[in-house]
C-alpha angles and dihedrals in degrees: 000000000000116000097243090053092049091050092049091048090050092049089049091055093046090052093047093052099032098123092051096037092052092050091050092048090046089230132117115268092241091055093049090049092048100048104018120213114334120226090240091059094066112094129223094252141102125235122207125194119200120192113214130041097275125056094209093056099032118159092216137006129199128189128199126184125209087015145126136199129234116201119206116193090181092057098035087229145106127219122200115202112199123184097225104019100047134228127322136183124212130182115253094253095092140083118250124199135176128209135185094238141358091264097044111125092198119075133174117227108222096169131028148132094303090063098042095093102014 
């Protein structure tokens, strides 16, 4: 993907999730819109997205390092903001887990089937 296209796609994800993103970053929306996400705001954690209703039999799995998820109930979507990979949007019918490192065996489920229709 050309760099201009990648940047444009990242900008669209920021704009689409701006209210939730600003709240998570604890900064005003105007500030986030102006500066984007600062490198220091990316945590040393990994985000894994499983498609399907069971982690053991997931249809697809995506891993992101130095990343954080933002869940938007109003959009029925989840955005993952990753320092080096960029920003991605997933529909809410997935399982989202965070881990302390790429090799960590333990992960914390922060979104799953029990939240889909709650």
